[in-house]
DRENDO-1510 file (C-alpha; in Angstrom, 1 decimal, always signed):
<recs>
REC; n; res; u; v; w
REC; 1; MET; -20.1; -4.8; +8.6 .
REC; 2; ARG; -17.4; -2.3; +7.7 .
REC; 3; ALA; -13.9; -3.4; +8.5 .
REC; 4; PRO; -10.5; -2.0; +7.7 .
REC; 5; ARG; -8.7; -3.4; +4.7 .
REC; 6; THR; -6.0; -2.8; +2.1 .
REC; 7; LEU; -6.9; -2.7; -1.6 .
REC; 8; ALA; -4.5; -3.9; -4.3 .
REC; 9; THR; -6.2; -1.6; -6.9 .
REC; 10; LEU; -9.0; +0.9; -7.0 .
REC; 11; ASP; -11.1; -1.8; -8.9 .
REC; 12; GLU; -11.8; -3.3; -5.5 .
REC; 13; VAL; -13.5; -0.2; -4.0 .
REC; 14; ASP; -16.9; -1.2; -2.8 .
REC; 15; THR; -20.0; +0.7; -1.5 .
REC; 16; GLY; -19.4; +2.4; +1.8 .
REC; 17; ASP; -15.6; +2.4; +1.4 .
REC; 18; HIS; -13.5; +5.5; +2.3 .
REC; 19; VAL; -10.1; +4.9; +0.8 .
REC; 20; CYS; -6.8; +6.8; +1.3 .
REC; 21; GLN; -4.7; +6.9; -1.9 .
REC; 22; VAL; -1.2; +8.3; -1.4 .
REC; 23; LEU; +0.4; +9.4; -4.7 .
REC; 24; ASP; +4.0; +9.8; -5.6 .
REC; 25; ARG; +5.2; +13.2; -6.8 .
REC; 26; THR; +5.2; +12.1; -10.4 .
REC; 27; ASP; +1.7; +10.5; -10.3 .
REC; 28; HIS; -1.2; +12.2; -12.0 .
REC; 29; VAL; -4.4; +11.9; -10.0 .
REC; 30; ILE; -6.6; +11.0; -12.9 .
REC; 31; ASP; -4.1; +8.5; -14.5 .
REC; 32; ARG; -3.9; +6.7; -11.1 .
REC; 33; SER; -7.7; +6.9; -10.5 .
REC; 34; ARG; -9.0; +6.3; -14.0 .
REC; 35; SER; -10.5; +3.0; -13.2 .
REC; 36; PHE; -12.3; +4.2; -10.2 .
REC; 37; VAL; -13.9; +7.1; -12.2 .
REC; 38; ALA; -14.6; +4.9; -15.2 .
REC; 39; ASP; -16.2; +2.2; -13.2 .
REC; 40; GLY; -19.1; +4.7; -12.4 .
REC; 41; ALA; -20.6; +3.9; -15.8 .
REC; 42; LEU; -20.1; +0.2; -15.3 .
REC; 43; TYR; -21.9; +0.0; -12.0 .
REC; 44; GLY; -24.4; +2.8; -12.5 .
REC; 45; ASP; -22.8; +5.3; -10.1 .
REC; 46; LYS; -22.9; +9.1; -10.4 .
REC; 47; VAL; -19.3; +10.3; -10.3 .
REC; 48; VAL; -18.0; +13.6; -8.8 .
REC; 49; ILE; -14.4; +14.7; -8.6 .
REC; 50; VAL; -13.7; +17.2; -5.9 .
REC; 51; GLY; -10.5; +19.1; -6.5 .
REC; 52; PRO; -8.7; +21.7; -8.6 .
REC; 53; PRO; -10.1; +22.1; -12.2 .
REC; 54; LEU; -8.6; +19.6; -14.7 .
REC; 55; GLU; -6.8; +20.7; -17.7 .
REC; 56; ALA; -8.7; +21.7; -20.8 .
REC; 57; GLY; -9.7; +18.7; -22.9 .
REC; 58; SER; -9.9; +16.3; -20.1 .
REC; 59; GLU; -12.7; +13.8; -20.6 .
REC; 60; PHE; -13.6; +14.1; -16.9 .
REC; 61; ALA; -13.5; +17.9; -16.7 .
REC; 62; GLN; -17.3; +18.2; -16.4 .
REC; 63; LEU; -17.4; +16.0; -13.3 .
REC; 64; VAL; -15.2; +18.4; -11.2 .
REC; 65; LEU; -16.4; +20.4; -8.2 .
REC; 66; ASP; -13.8; +23.0; -7.3 .
REC; 67; PRO; -13.5; +23.3; -3.5 .
REC; 68; ALA; -12.7; +27.0; -3.8 .
REC; 69; ARG; -16.1; +27.6; -5.4 .
REC; 70; LEU; -18.4; +25.4; -3.3 .
REC; 71; ASP; -21.6; +26.8; -1.9 .
REC; 72; GLY; -21.1; +25.7; +1.7 .
REC; 73; SER; -19.0; +22.9; +3.1 .
REC; 74; LEU; -17.7; +19.8; +1.2 .
REC; 75; LEU; -20.1; +17.6; +3.1 .
REC; 76; ALA; -23.1; +19.7; +2.1 .
REC; 77; ALA; -22.0; +19.5; -1.6 .
REC; 78; VAL; -21.5; +15.8; -1.6 .
REC; 79; ARG; -24.8; +15.3; +0.2 .
REC; 80; ARG; -26.6; +17.4; -2.5 .
REC; 81; GLU; -24.9; +15.3; -5.2 .
REC; 82; ALA; -26.0; +12.1; -3.4 .
REC; 83; ALA; -29.6; +13.3; -3.2 .
REC; 84; ASN; -29.4; +14.2; -7.0 .
REC; 85; ALA; -28.0; +10.7; -7.7 .
REC; 86; ASP; -30.8; +9.0; -5.9 .
REC; 87; ARG; -33.4; +11.1; -7.8 .
REC; 88; GLU; -31.7; +10.4; -11.1 .
REC; 89; GLY; -31.7; +6.6; -10.5 .
REC; 90; PHE; -28.1; +6.0; -9.9 .
REC; 91; ARG; -27.0; +3.1; -7.6 .
REC; 92; SER; -24.8; +5.4; -5.5 .
REC; 93; LEU; -22.4; +8.4; -5.5 .
REC; 94; ARG; -18.7; +7.8; -6.3 .
REC; 95; VAL; -16.4; +10.6; -5.1 .
REC; 96; LEU; -12.8; +11.2; -6.0 .
REC; 97; HIS; -11.5; +13.8; -3.5 .
REC; 98; HIS; -8.2; +15.2; -4.8 .
REC; 99; VAL; -6.3; +17.2; -2.2 .
REC; 100; GLY; -3.6; +19.3; -3.9 .
REC; 101; PRO; +0.0; +19.6; -2.7 .
REC; 102; ASP; -0.6; +23.2; -1.5 .
REC; 103; CYS; -2.4; +22.0; +1.7 .
REC; 104; ARG; -0.9; +24.3; +4.4 .
REC; 105; PRO; -0.3; +23.1; +8.0 .
REC; 106; GLU; -2.8; +25.8; +9.2 .
REC; 107; ARG; -5.5; +23.9; +7.3 .
REC; 108; THR; -5.0; +20.7; +9.3 .
REC; 109; LYS; -8.1; +21.1; +11.5 .
REC; 110; GLU; -10.3; +22.0; +8.5 .
REC; 111; LEU; -9.0; +19.1; +6.4 .
REC; 112; LEU; -9.3; +16.6; +9.3 .
REC; 113; ARG; -12.9; +17.7; +9.9 .
REC; 114; SER; -13.6; +17.3; +6.2 .
REC; 115; GLU; -12.2; +13.8; +6.2 .
REC; 116; LEU; -14.2; +12.7; +9.2 .
REC; 117; ASP; -17.3; +14.1; +7.5 .
REC; 118; LEU; -16.5; +12.0; +4.4 .
REC; 119; GLU; -16.0; +9.0; +6.5 .
REC; 120; GLU; -19.4; +9.4; +8.2 .
REC; 121; PHE; -21.0; +10.1; +4.8 .
REC; 122; ALA; -19.5; +7.0; +3.2 .
REC; 123; ALA; -20.5; +4.8; +6.1 .
REC; 124; ASP; -24.1; +6.2; +6.4 .
REC; 125; THR; -25.0; +6.4; +2.7 .
REC; 126; GLY; -23.0; +3.7; +1.1 .
REC; 127; ALA; -21.2; +6.1; -1.1 .
REC; 128; LEU; -17.8; +5.2; -2.5 .
REC; 129; VAL; -15.1; +7.7; -1.6 .
REC; 130; VAL; -11.4; +7.8; -2.6 .
REC; 131; CYS; -9.2; +10.5; -1.2 .
REC; 132; ALA; -6.0; +11.1; -3.2 .
REC; 133; TYR; -3.0; +12.8; -1.5 .
REC; 134; SER; +0.4; +13.6; -2.8 .
REC; 135; GLY; +2.6; +12.0; -0.1 .
REC; 136; ALA; +5.8; +13.7; -1.1 .
REC; 137; ASP; +4.3; +17.1; -0.9 .
REC; 138; GLN; +2.2; +16.9; +2.3 .
REC; 139; ASP; +3.3; +17.5; +5.8 .
REC; 140; PRO; +4.0; +14.1; +7.3 .
REC; 141; SER; +2.2; +14.7; +10.6 .
REC; 142; LEU; -0.9; +16.0; +8.6 .
REC; 143; LEU; -0.8; +12.9; +6.3 .
REC; 144; GLU; -0.5; +10.6; +9.3 .
REC; 145; GLN; -3.7; +12.0; +10.9 .
REC; 146; ILE; -5.5; +11.8; +7.6 .
REC; 147; ARG; -4.6; +8.1; +7.1 .
REC; 148; CYS; -5.8; +7.3; +10.7 .
REC; 149; VAL; -9.4; +8.3; +9.7 .
REC; 150; HIS; -9.6; +6.2; +6.6 .
REC; 151; PRO; -10.5; +2.6; +7.2 .
REC; 152; HIS; -9.4; +1.6; +3.8 .
REC; 153; SER; -6.1; +2.2; +1.9 .
REC; 154; LEU; -4.6; +1.5; -1.5 .
REC; 155; GLY; -1.5; -0.6; -1.7 .
REC; 156; SER; +1.1; -1.1; +1.0 .
REC; 157; ARG; +2.9; +1.7; +2.7 .
REC; 158; PRO; +6.3; +1.6; +4.6 .
REC; 159; THR; +4.4; +2.1; +7.9 .
REC; 160; ALA; +0.8; +1.6; +8.4 .
REC; 161; PRO; -1.0; +4.0; +10.9 .
REC; 162; ALA; -0.7; +2.7; +14.4 .
REC; 163; PHE; -4.5; +3.1; +15.0 .
REC; 164; GLN; -7.6; +4.0; +13.0 .
REC; 165; VAL; -10.8; +5.7; +13.9 .
REC; 166; TYR; -13.7; +4.9; +11.6 .
REC; 167; ARG; -17.5; +5.1; +11.6 .
REC; 168; THR; -19.5; +2.2; +12.9 .
REC; 169; GLY; -23.3; +2.3; +12.8 .
REC; 170; LYS; -25.2; +5.5; +13.3 .
REC; 171; GLU; -23.8; +6.6; +16.6 .
REC; 172; GLY; -20.3; +5.3; +17.2 .
REC; 173; TRP; -16.7; +5.2; +16.0 .
REC; 174; THR; -14.5; +2.2; +16.3 .
REC; 175; VAL; -10.9; +2.6; +17.4 .
REC; 176; ASN; -8.5; -0.2; +16.6 .
REC; 177; GLY; -4.7; -0.7; +16.8 .
REC; 178; ILE; -2.4; +1.0; +19.3 .
REC; 179; VAL; -2.7; +4.6; +20.7 .
REC; 180; ASP; +0.7; +5.4; +22.2 .
REC; 181; SER; +3.2; +8.3; +22.5 .
REC; 182; GLU; +3.7; +8.3; +18.7 .
REC; 183; GLY; +0.1; +8.6; +17.8 .
REC; 184; ALA; -1.2; +10.6; +20.8 .
REC; 185; VAL; -1.2; +14.0; +19.1 .
REC; 186; ALA; -3.1; +12.6; +16.1 .
REC; 187; PHE; -5.6; +10.8; +18.4 .
REC; 188; GLY; -6.2; +14.0; +20.4 .
REC; 189; SER; -6.7; +16.0; +17.2 .
REC; 190; ILE; -9.2; +13.5; +15.9 .
REC; 191; LEU; -11.2; +13.5; +19.2 .
REC; 192; CYS; -11.3; +17.3; +19.3 .
REC; 193; ALA; -12.7; +17.4; +15.7 .
REC; 194; LEU; -15.4; +14.8; +16.7 .
REC; 195; LEU; -16.3; +16.7; +19.9 .
REC; 196; ALA; -16.5; +20.0; +18.0 .
REC; 197; GLN; -19.6; +18.5; +16.1 .
REC; 198; LYS; -21.3; +16.4; +18.8 .
REC; 199; ALA; -21.7; +16.7; +22.6 .
REC; 200; THR; -21.2; +13.0; +23.2 .
REC; 201; VAL; -18.7; +10.9; +21.2 .
REC; 202; ARG; -19.0; +7.1; +21.5 .
REC; 203; LEU; -15.9; +5.1; +20.8 .
REC; 204; LEU; -16.0; +1.3; +20.4 .
REC; 205; CYS; -12.7; +0.0; +21.7 .
REC; 206; HIS; -13.1; -3.8; +21.4 .
REC; 207; ALA; -10.2; -3.9; +18.8 .
REC; 208; LEU; -8.0; -1.4; +20.7 .
REC; 209; GLN; -4.8; -3.3; +21.4 .
REC; 210; PHE; -2.9; -0.9; +23.6 .
REC; 211; PHE; -3.5; +2.5; +25.2 .
REC; 212; ASP; -0.5; +4.1; +26.9 .
REC; 213; ALA; -0.2; +7.1; +29.3 .
REC; 214; ALA; +0.3; +9.5; +26.4 .
REC; 215; GLY; -2.7; +8.3; +24.7 .
REC; 216; MET; -4.8; +8.6; +27.8 .
REC; 217; SER; -3.5; +12.1; +28.4 .
REC; 218; ALA; -4.5; +13.0; +24.8 .
REC; 219; LEU; -8.0; +11.6; +25.6 .
REC; 220; ALA; -8.3; +13.6; +28.8 .
REC; 221; ASP; -7.2; +16.8; +27.2 .
REC; 222; ALA; -9.6; +16.4; +24.3 .
REC; 223; ALA; -12.5; +15.7; +26.6 .
REC; 224; ARG; -11.8; +18.9; +28.5 .
REC; 225; HIS; -11.2; +20.9; +25.3 .
REC; 226; LEU; -14.8; +22.1; +25.0 .
REC; 227; PRO; -17.5; +22.6; +27.7 .
REC; 228; ASP; -20.4; +20.2; +28.1 .
REC; 229; ARG; -18.8; +17.4; +26.1 .
REC; 230; LYS; -18.4; +13.7; +27.0 .
REC; 231; VAL; -16.5; +10.7; +25.6 .
REC; 232; VAL; -17.8; +7.2; +26.2 .
REC; 233; LEU; -15.5; +4.3; +25.5 .
REC; 234; GLU; -17.1; +1.0; +25.2 .
REC; 235; GLY; -15.4; -2.4; +25.1 .
REC; 236; THR; -12.4; -1.3; +27.2 .
REC; 237; ASN; -10.5; -4.1; +28.9 .
REC; 238; ASP; -9.7; -4.4; +32.6 .
REC; 239; THR; -6.1; -3.1; +32.2 .
REC; 240; VAL; -7.2; +0.0; +30.3 .
REC; 241; ARG; -9.8; +0.8; +32.9 .
REC; 242; LEU; -7.4; +0.2; +35.8 .
REC; 243; THR; -4.7; +2.2; +34.2 .
REC; 244; TRP; -7.0; +5.1; +33.7 .
REC; 245; GLN; -8.0; +5.1; +37.4 .
REC; 246; LEU; -4.4; +4.8; +38.6 .
REC; 247; SER; -3.3; +7.6; +36.4 .
REC; 248; GLY; -5.7; +9.9; +38.2 .
REC; 249; PHE; -7.9; +10.5; +35.1 .
REC; 250; ALA; -11.1; +9.0; +36.6 .
REC; 251; VAL; -12.4; +12.3; +38.1 .
REC; 252; PRO; -15.6; +14.3; +37.4 .
REC; 253; GLU; -13.5; +17.1; +35.9 .
REC; 254; ILE; -12.6; +14.7; +33.0 .
REC; 255; PRO; -15.9; +13.8; +31.2 .
REC; 256; VAL; -14.8; +10.4; +30.1 .
REC; 257; VAL; -16.8; +7.2; +30.8 .
REC; 258; MET; -15.1; +3.8; +30.3 .
REC; 259; ALA; -17.2; +0.7; +30.2 .
REC; 260; PRO; -16.5; -3.0; +29.5 .
</recs>
């Protein structure tokens, strides 16, 4: 059973993990991730680095897939590599996804969609995925959304994400933590990205601790964002369901189903 956890080092990454690694400005992605890449040979995993080309002479240069030159989406590329790894007899696929500091705010939707794809890919295939971001050079609101869709993180951060959305089983996504006014925008963006890919999104809310009016408004807006979409929340408690009704959201125009 997948569960959120914090890793002390990348040596602890296991099959099916999707890890958010936030780098300082002075960190070099390969230096900080060398153990994860090198452990591919130790455990029999095929290694792929998705990111800008490495400098000439790097021992890992041949492992790089340049996002600017991919034939199709990032998800399609890693799925191809996973299929190749299976045919070639590897245990699994090990992906280091390096997101450079030039990620512009207008790419937020694209990047969030890509991270949700990688989360689903890791959960469904057992691949090991580490996503490395330069914290000092990224838009804070973008980084907050990105951290929310990684169930695993490296090291301790000053503030952990208030909630997380991560893949559970083949059809559902678990929501844990607190969705309040501070995280409502991120929660709405994540839901819109999920609804853009599937007509019905199933959220497992047994570990959802608190859901305030701002979070509920974000849920309602996301559910109405595209036609013929529906959000099903399972495991909601009596308070959440009653608040939803009293807030006026339990109407046919808002395609949300709340179940105990």
